[in-house]
C-alpha positions in Angstrom: -51.0 -2.8 3.0 -53.9 -0.7 1.7 -56.6 -0.1 4.2 -60.3 -0.4 3.4 -62.2 2.9 3.1 -64.3 2.0 6.1 -61.2 1.4 8.2 -59.8 4.8 7.3 -63.1 6.5 8.2 -63.2 4.7 11.5 -59.6 5.8 12.2 -60.7 9.4 11.5 -63.6 9.0 14.0 -66.2 9.5 11.3 -67.7 5.9 11.5 -68.0 3.2 14.0 -67.7 -0.5 13.3 -71.5 -0.7 13.6 -71.9 2.0 10.9 -69.5 0.1 8.6 -71.5 -3.2 9.0 -74.7 -1.3 8.3 -73.2 0.3 5.1 -71.9 -3.1 3.9 -75.4 -4.6 4.5 -77.0 -1.9 2.5 -74.5 -2.5 -0.3 -75.3 -6.2 -0.4 -79.1 -5.6 -0.4 -78.9 -3.2 -3.4 -81.1 -4.3 -6.2 -79.6 -2.2 -9.0 -77.3 -3.8 -11.6 -74.4 -1.7 -10.4 -73.8 -2.0 -6.7 -73.3 1.4 -5.0 -69.9 2.3 -3.8 -69.2 2.3 -0.1 -68.7 6.0 0.0 -71.9 6.7 -1.9 -73.9 4.7 0.7 -72.1 6.6 3.6 -73.2 9.9 2.1 -76.7 8.8 1.2 -77.3 7.4 4.7 -75.9 10.6 6.3 -73.0 9.1 8.1 -70.5 11.6 6.7 -70.2 14.2 4.0 -68.9 13.9 0.4 -65.8 15.9 1.4 -65.1 13.3 4.1 -65.2 10.5 1.6 -63.0 12.3 -0.9 -60.4 13.0 1.8 -60.4 9.3 2.8 -60.1 8.2 -0.8 -57.2 10.5 -1.2 -55.4 8.7 1.7 -56.5 5.2 0.5 -55.6 5.6 -3.2 -52.9 8.3 -2.9 -54.7 10.4 -5.4 -54.7 14.3 -5.3 -57.8 16.3 -4.5 -58.9 18.9 -7.1 -58.4 22.1 -5.2 -54.9 21.4 -3.8 -53.9 20.3 -7.4 -55.2 23.6 -8.8 -53.3 25.5 -6.1 -50.1 23.8 -7.0 -50.3 23.7 -10.8 -52.8 26.4 -11.8 -52.2 29.1 -9.2 -55.5 28.2 -7.6 -57.4 29.3 -10.7 -59.9 27.2 -12.7 -58.5 25.6 -15.9 -58.8 27.5 -19.2 -62.0 27.0 -21.2 -60.0 26.0 -24.3 -58.8 22.8 -22.5 -62.4 21.6 -22.3 -63.0 21.7 -26.1 -59.5 20.7 -27.1 -60.3 17.1 -26.2 -63.8 16.1 -27.2 -66.9 18.3 -26.8 -68.4 20.1 -23.8 -71.4 17.8 -23.9 -69.1 14.7 -24.0 -67.3 15.7 -20.9 -70.6 16.5 -19.2 -71.9 13.1 -20.0 -68.8 11.4 -18.6 -69.0 13.4 -15.3 -65.4 14.6 -15.9 -63.5 17.8 -16.7 -59.9 18.1 -18.2 -57.9 20.2 -15.8 -54.2 20.3 -16.7 -51.9 18.9 -19.5 -48.3 18.0 -18.7 -46.8 18.0 -22.2 -43.4 16.6 -21.1 -45.0 13.6 -19.4 -47.7 13.3 -22.1 -50.2 13.3 -19.2 -53.7 14.8 -19.0 -55.1 15.3 -15.4 -58.9 14.9 -15.3 -61.3 15.8 -12.5 -63.7 12.8 -12.3 -66.6 11.9 -10.1 -66.2 8.2 -10.8 -62.4 7.5 -10.7 -63.0 3.8 -11.5 -64.7 4.5 -14.8 -62.0 3.6 -17.3 -64.0 4.8 -20.4 -62.6 8.3 -20.2 -59.0 7.2 -19.9 -59.3 4.7 -22.8 -61.1 7.3 -25.0 -58.4 10.0 -24.4 -55.6 7.5 -25.0 -57.2 6.1 -28.2 -58.0 9.5 -29.8 -55.2 11.7 -28.5 -52.4 9.3 -27.4 -52.3 10.8 -23.9 -52.1 9.0 -20.5 -54.6 10.2 -17.9 -54.4 10.8 -14.2 -57.7 11.2 -12.2 -58.3 13.9 -9.7 -60.8 13.5 -6.8 -63.5 16.1 -6.9 -67.0 16.7 -5.5 -70.3 17.2 -7.3 -70.1 20.9 -6.3 -66.6 21.4 -7.6 -67.4 19.8 -10.9 -70.5 22.0 -11.3 -68.4 25.0 -10.6 -66.0 24.0 -13.4 -68.9 23.7 -15.9 -70.7 26.8 -14.7 -67.5 28.8 -15.4 -67.6 27.6 -19.0 -71.3 28.4 -19.3 -70.9 31.9 -18.0 -68.1 32.6 -20.4 -70.1 31.1 -23.3 -73.1 33.3 -22.4 -70.9 36.4 -22.3 -69.5 35.7 -25.8 -72.9 34.7 -27.3 -72.2 31.0 -27.1 -74.7 28.3 -26.2 -75.4 27.2 -22.7 -75.9 23.6 -21.9 -79.7 23.1 -22.0 -79.8 19.6 -20.5 -79.4 18.8 -16.9 -76.0 17.5 -16.4 -75.7 13.9 -15.2 -72.8 15.1 -13.1 -75.3 16.6 -10.6 -78.3 14.3 -10.0 -80.9 16.3 -8.3 -81.1 14.2 -5.2 -77.3 14.4 -4.6 -77.4 18.2 -5.3 -80.1 18.9 -2.8 -78.5 16.7 -0.1 -75.2 18.3 -0.8 -76.7 21.8 -0.4 -78.2 20.8 3.0 -75.0 19.1 4.1 -72.8 22.1 3.3 -75.3 24.5 5.0 -75.1 22.4 8.2 -71.3 22.3 8.0 -71.1 26.1 7.6 -73.7 26.7 10.3 -76.1 28.4 8.0 -79.6 29.2 9.3 -81.3 29.3 5.9 -80.9 28.0 2.4 -82.4 30.2 -0.4 -83.1 28.7 -3.8 -83.8 31.7 -6.0 -84.7 31.9 -9.7 -84.2 35.1 -11.7 -83.9 35.9 -15.4 -81.4 33.4 -16.8 -80.0 32.8 -13.3 -80.6 30.2 -10.6 -78.8 30.8 -7.3 -78.3 29.0 -4.1 -77.6 31.3 -1.1 -76.8 30.6 2.5 -77.6 32.9 5.4 -74.7 32.6 7.8 -74.6 34.8 10.9 -77.5 36.8 9.5 -75.8 37.7 6.2 -76.7 36.1 2.8 -74.0 35.0 0.4 -74.2 33.1 -2.9 -72.6 29.6 -2.7 -73.7 28.0 -6.0 -75.2 28.9 -9.4 -76.5 25.7 -11.0 -77.9 25.7 -14.6 -81.3 27.3 -14.9 -82.5 24.1 -16.5 -82.1 22.3 -13.2 -84.5 24.7 -11.4 -87.7 22.8 -11.9 -86.2 19.5 -10.9 -84.6 20.9 -7.8 -87.8 22.6 -6.6 -89.7 19.4 -7.3 -87.2 17.4 -5.2 -87.5 19.8 -2.3 -91.3 19.6 -2.5 -91.3 15.8 -2.5 -89.0 15.8 0.6 -91.4 18.3 2.4 -94.6 16.4 1.4 -95.8 19.3 -0.7 -97.9 19.2 -3.9 -95.4 19.3 -6.8 -98.0 20.2 -9.3 -99.1 23.4 -7.5 -96.8 26.2 -8.7 -99.2 29.1 -8.4 -99.6 29.3 -4.6 -97.2 29.5 -1.7 -96.7 26.2 0.2 -95.2 25.4 3.6 -93.8 22.0 4.7 -91.2 20.3 6.8 -88.4 17.9 6.2 -86.6 15.6 8.7 -83.4 14.1 7.4 -80.3 12.4 8.8 -77.2 14.0 7.4 -73.6 13.9 8.6 -74.7 11.7 11.5 -77.2 14.3 12.8 -81.0 14.5 12.7 -82.0 17.8 11.2 -85.4 19.4 11.0 -86.0 21.8 8.1 -88.9 24.2 7.6 -89.7 24.7 3.9 -91.5 27.6 2.3 -92.1 28.0 -1.4 -93.4 31.0 -3.2 -94.2 31.8 -6.8 -92.3 34.6 -8.6 -92.5 36.0 -12.1 -89.6 33.8 -13.2 -90.7 30.6 -11.3 -90.8 29.3 -7.8 -88.4 30.2 -5.0 -87.8 28.0 -1.9 -86.4 28.9 1.5 -85.2 26.1 3.8 -84.9 27.1 7.5 -82.6 24.7 9.3 -84.0 23.9 12.8 -82.7 21.9 15.7 -84.0 18.4 16.4 -85.2 17.2 19.7 -82.6 14.5 19.8 -79.8 17.1 19.9 -78.9 19.7 22.5 -80.3 22.9 21.1 -78.7 26.2 22.1 -82.0 27.1 23.7 -82.0 24.2 26.1 -78.4 24.4 27.3 -77.5 28.1 27.5 -78.7 31.0 29.6 -79.5 34.3 28.0 -76.2 36.0 27.1 -77.0 39.5 28.4 -75.5 42.0 30.9 -76.1 41.5 34.6 -78.7 44.3 35.0 -80.8 42.8 32.2 -80.5 39.3 33.7 -81.7 40.5 37.1 -84.7 42.2 35.5 -85.6 39.1 33.5 -85.4 36.9 36.7 -87.7 39.4 38.5 -90.2 39.3 35.6 -90.4 35.6 35.1 -90.8 35.0 38.9 -94.3 36.6 38.6 -97.3 34.2 38.6 -99.3 36.1 36.0 -99.0 38.7 33.3 -97.7 39.0 29.7 -94.0 39.2 28.8 -93.3 40.2 25.1 -90.2 39.8 23.0 -90.1 42.0 19.9 -88.0 42.2 16.8 -88.0 41.3 13.1 -87.8 37.8 11.6 -84.6 36.1 12.4 -83.7 38.2 15.4 -83.6 35.3 17.9 -86.9 35.9 19.6 -87.9 32.2 19.7 -84.5 31.1 21.0 -84.8 33.7 23.8 -88.3 32.5 24.6 -87.2 28.9 24.9 -84.2 29.8 27.0 -86.6 31.4 29.4 -88.9 28.4 29.3 -86.0 26.1 30.0 -85.5 28.0 33.3 -89.2 27.7 34.1 -89.6 24.1 33.1 -89.9 21.9 36.1 -92.4 19.5 37.7 -94.3 22.3 39.4 -95.3 24.1 36.2 -97.5 22.9 33.3 -96.3 24.7 30.2 -98.2 24.8 26.9 -96.8 26.3 23.7 -98.9 27.3 20.7 -96.7 27.9 17.6 -96.7 28.0 13.9 -94.5 26.1 13.4 -92.9 24.4 16.5 -89.3 25.3 16.0 -87.7 23.8 19.1 -88.9 20.6 20.7 -88.3 20.5 24.5 -89.0 17.7 26.9 -91.6 18.5 29.6 -93.6 20.9 27.5 -97.0 20.4 25.8 -96.4 21.8 22.4 -99.2 22.4 19.9 -98.7 23.2 16.2 -101.2 25.5 14.5 -102.7 24.3 11.3 -105.0 26.9 9.7 -105.8 24.6 6.7 -108.0 22.4 9.0 -109.3 25.3 11.1 -106.7 24.9 13.9 -105.8 28.5 14.1 -104.2 30.4 17.1 -107.5 31.4 18.6 -109.0 27.9 18.4 -105.9 26.3 19.9 -105.6 28.9 22.7 -109.2 28.3 23.8 -108.5 24.6 24.0 -105.1 25.1 25.7 -106.7 27.2 28.5 -108.9 24.2 29.3 -105.8 22.1 29.9 -105.0 24.1 33.1 -101.6 25.5 32.2 -99.5 27.6 34.5 -97.4 29.1 31.8 -98.3 29.6 28.1 -96.1 30.5 25.1 -97.9 32.0 22.1 -95.8 32.0 19.0 -96.9 35.4 17.8 -99.7 37.9 18.6 -100.9 38.3 15.1 -104.3 39.8 15.5 -106.8 41.2 18.0 -108.5 37.9 18.8 -105.1 36.2 19.7 -104.1 39.2 21.8 -107.5 39.2 23.6 -107.2 35.6 24.6 -103.6 36.2 25.8 -104.9 39.1 28.0 -107.8 37.0 29.3 -105.2 34.3 30.2 -103.0 36.8 32.1 -106.1 38.2 33.9 -107.1 34.7 35.1 -103.7 33.8 36.7 -101.6 32.6 33.8 -98.1 33.8 32.8 -98.0 34.3 29.1 -94.9 34.6 26.9 -95.2 35.8 23.3 -93.6 37.7 20.4 -94.6 40.9 18.5 -93.2 42.6 15.4 -92.2 46.1 16.5 -88.9 48.1 16.2 -88.4 48.7 19.9 -89.8 47.9 23.3 -92.0 51.1 24.0 -93.7 50.8 20.6 -95.1 47.4 21.5 -97.6 49.1 23.8 -98.8 51.3 20.9 -98.9 48.2 18.6 -101.3 46.4 20.9 -103.4 49.6 21.1 -103.5 49.8 17.3 -104.9 46.3 17.0 -107.8 47.2 19.2 -106.8 46.3 22.8 -108.0 49.0 25.4 -105.4 51.0 27.3 -106.5 49.7 30.7 -106.1 46.1 29.7 -102.6 46.7 28.2 -101.5 48.5 31.4 -103.0 45.9 33.7 -101.6 42.8 32.1 -98.1 43.6 30.6 -95.2 43.0 32.9 -92.4 43.7 30.5 -91.3 44.0 26.9 -87.9 43.1 25.5 -86.7 44.1 22.0 -83.7 42.3 20.6 -81.4 42.0 17.5 -78.5 39.8 16.6 -75.1 41.2 15.8 -72.1 39.3 14.4 -69.3 38.5 16.8 -65.8 39.4 15.7 -63.6 36.5 14.8 -61.4 35.7 17.9 -58.5 34.7 15.6 -58.1 37.6 13.3 -59.8 40.7 14.8 -57.5 43.6 15.6 -57.5 46.7 17.8 -58.2 50.0 16.1 -57.9 53.1 18.2 -59.4 55.2 15.4 -62.8 53.5 16.3 -62.9 55.5 19.5 -63.9 58.7 17.7 -66.7 56.9 15.9 -68.0 55.5 19.1 -68.0 59.0 20.6 -70.2 60.1 17.7 -72.6 57.4 18.6 -72.9 58.5 22.2 -70.3 56.3 24.0 -69.5 58.9 26.6 -73.2 59.0 27.7 -73.3 55.2 27.8 -70.2 54.9 30.0 -71.6 57.5 32.4 -75.1 56.0 32.7 -73.9 52.4 33.2 -70.5 52.7 34.8 -70.9 49.3 36.6 -71.1 47.6 33.2 -68.9 49.7 30.9 -65.3 48.7 30.6 -62.7 51.1 32.1 -60.5 50.8 29.0 -62.7 50.0 25.9 -61.3 47.6 23.3 -62.5 48.8 20.0 -61.8 46.2 17.3 -62.3 45.8 13.6 -62.7 42.7 11.4 -59.8 41.4 9.3 -60.7 38.0 7.8 -59.0 34.6 7.9 -59.6 30.9 7.2 -61.3 30.5 10.5 -64.1 32.9 9.6 -64.2 32.3 5.8 -62.6 35.7 5.3 -65.6 37.6 6.7 -63.9 38.8 10.0 -66.9 37.5 12.0 -67.7 34.2 13.6 -71.1 33.6 15.3 -73.6 36.0 16.6 -74.7 37.5 19.9 -77.9 39.2 21.0 -78.4 42.8 22.0 -81.3 43.8 24.1 -83.7 46.6 25.1 -85.6 45.7 28.2 -88.5 47.7 29.6 -90.2 46.6 32.8 -93.9 47.5 33.4 -96.1 47.8 36.4 -99.9 48.5 36.7 -98.8 51.4 38.9 -97.7 53.3 35.8 -100.9 55.4 35.2 -100.0 57.1 31.9 -101.5 57.3 28.4 -100.4 54.8 25.9 -98.4 57.1 23.6 -94.8 57.1 22.6 -93.8 60.2 24.6 -95.3 59.0 27.8 -93.7 55.6 27.3 -90.4 57.1 26.6 -90.6 59.1 29.9 -91.2 55.8 31.7 -88.2 54.3 29.9 -86.0 57.3 31.0 -87.2 56.9 34.6 -86.1 53.2 34.5 -82.7 54.2 32.9 -83.6 51.8 30.0 -80.7 51.0 27.7 -81.8 51.0 24.0 -80.5 48.6 21.4 -77.8 50.9 20.1 -76.5 51.6 23.6 -76.4 47.9 24.4 -74.6 47.2 21.1 -72.0 49.9 21.9 -71.3 48.2 25.2 -70.7 45.0 23.3 -68.3 46.8 20.9 -66.5 48.4 23.8 -65.7 44.9 25.1 -64.3 44.0 21.7 -67.1 41.5 20.9 -68.3 43.2 17.8 -67.4 46.2 15.6 -68.8 49.7 15.2 -69.6 48.9 11.6 -71.7 45.9 12.7 -73.5 48.1 15.3 -74.4 50.6 12.5 -75.4 47.8 10.1 -77.9 46.3 12.6 -79.3 49.3 14.6 -78.1 52.3 12.7 
């Protein structure tokens, strides 16, 4: 007895009976002439991914999936271009949302990758014109686009024509949703839609490293950017100026917040989508402690126990500063403290905080919001970023009047943060009297626990980077027998050799008792007195424990 698709998805734990009832209700209420398929509604409503539906259909209908079929019959390679034009034209296959994959001459059978396997027009046309039986293969929108893009690339290389019209195999709405779903599944932090000369690319940033995942037709670019703008509530007619917006969608059963930024380039508009956590989910910031060595944790606990002062976290964009700030706020968040955050934008939403989003378009800038926030009688304030002198002055005034202020700054290391504040116009005596600590941080990729391997040759490289000095200065932290490892690559880590990221830190405590000039040499002397561990030294300790590689240390901190 054949099971219904909903029953299979329930057995796989992807749907509940309530979800099935809701999907069936949406199907019945559909006003279009052709009622949407059950799987289409599941994907559009965010209950599961397209890949989940295809897997379930394969079980239900006993039909092969495209990639396993290619692995078995074509050595894992894409079908030859000649097969496409042997039967009808390239445009015809594109219109039918199908692609010929393999011919079995002995069985007189043509295997065809189809989006709509119930569409009998393709089968009847092939049989009528060529006398061949057909067998459908289950494939996703993305897989079908990859098949056509391979033909387009070869045609371009040989001077042929590239399809000018947007393929009906990849409706824009489905394409954008699919890009977001795949990014969530692969735990990407950003999606980059980039246009260049005769090239439209989609790239994901996974574990801090960008990689290309799709190259749709250039003709799709305008429609894709318009779709993203509509979802983010932006002006689709404005293509000359950068725009910022926000999307909240339900995909794969999760609520996902997405920050959108578009920018004009010489070839057209680019868009970057930053995937943010939603308040309905447990964000990493709200459930984890800072993953740092014990001496750093003790210093952080000492700093945040203070009732006033400014604590800064520094580093480039994407180095985890906001996550660290919210992890600290989580430990301070109780009924005894009133915490106000002023950010642009609010990336994490946490219960118990008063969170304010800056909106410069209506005059609600950092300085204006901060003045208002101070009248709300906060104990602790988080300022998204010290961008200018006015913001820094208000933060310092807050610290001087009994508030504990957390903020971020863009500098390369901890000591240079003092110089940066001096450069934007803050007097030395105010800097020295209000700062209580500065922490610089970066993110390094963690070695895959499945495939990483020991490599004793890395010990000599570590020695060149100063490992002997590190092990002597922090013997209570350094391992007795370092485990130097290197990446290998496997299915678990998508062949990269790395899975996930961890933070490395450089923490400098400060006290008003330090009566020195604000210059790099004097600050470095203070750091030496504290036995401060710099970013490279902290990263070397991580590598010595086998958590990351020497190559990754050099990539991130040099």
